[in-house]
C-alpha positions in Angstrom: 7.2 6.9 7.3 6.6 10.7 7.4 6.8 11.0 3.6 4.4 8.1 3.2 1.6 10.4 4.5 2.1 12.6 1.5 2.0 9.6 -0.9 -1.3 8.3 0.7 -2.8 11.8 0.6 -1.8 12.2 -3.1 -3.1 8.8 -4.1 -6.4 9.3 -2.3 -6.9 12.8 -3.8 -5.6 12.3 -7.3 -7.1 8.9 -8.1 -10.8 8.4 -7.7 -12.2 5.0 -7.0 -14.1 3.4 -10.0 -15.9 1.0 -7.6 -16.2 0.6 -3.9 -13.4 -1.9 -4.1 -11.0 0.8 -5.1 -11.8 2.8 -2.0 -11.9 -0.1 0.5 -8.9 -1.8 -1.0 -6.7 1.3 -0.8 -7.6 2.1 2.8 -7.4 -1.6 3.9 -3.9 -1.7 2.5 -2.8 1.5 4.1 -4.2 0.5 7.5 -2.5 -3.0 7.3 0.8 -1.4 6.3 0.5 1.0 9.2 -0.3 -1.8 11.6 2.7 -3.8 10.4 4.9 -0.7 10.8 3.7 -0.2 14.4 4.2 -3.8 15.2 7.8 -3.7 13.9 8.5 -0.9 16.4 7.3 -2.8 19.5 8.0 -6.5 18.7 11.2 -8.3 19.2 13.4 -9.3 16.2 12.7 -12.6 14.4 14.1 -15.6 16.2 16.0 -16.9 13.2 16.8 -16.3 9.6 14.1 -18.8 8.3 11.3 -16.8 10.0 12.7 -13.6 8.6 12.9 -15.0 5.1 9.2 -16.2 5.2 8.0 -12.9 6.5 10.0 -11.0 3.9 8.5 -13.2 1.1 5.1 -12.5 2.6 5.5 -8.8 2.1 5.6 -9.4 -1.7 1.9 -10.0 -1.5 1.5 -6.2 -1.3 2.8 -5.9 -4.9 -0.2 -7.6 -6.5 -2.5 -6.1 -4.0 -1.3 -2.6 -5.0 -1.8 -3.5 -8.6 -5.3 -4.7 -7.9 -6.2 -1.5 -6.0 -4.8 0.5 -8.9 -7.0 -1.4 -11.4 -10.1 -0.2 -9.4 -9.1 3.4 -9.3 -8.8 6.0 -12.1 -6.8 9.2 -12.5 -8.4 12.5 -13.0 -7.0 15.9 -13.7 -3.9 14.5 -15.4 -3.2 14.2 -19.0 0.0 12.5 -20.1 2.2 14.3 -22.5 2.5 13.0 -26.0 6.1 14.2 -26.7 
């Protein structure tokens, strides 16, 4: 979790939002992930494997959400090499 702070700071500083959705979407995702992390520290374990499987599959929703946020942000100060 400690290294995640550097990733969020890098993404927020290096990639500028194209629209307000890029800014709000990034911070909403970061806050929700932080809430899930905090809840995992204080909540009891899942009651059975079925609940664990459903919650794990639910976490896959963050993949398209991250893609969507990335589509509303643009990089600046970075030029890819054409080697």
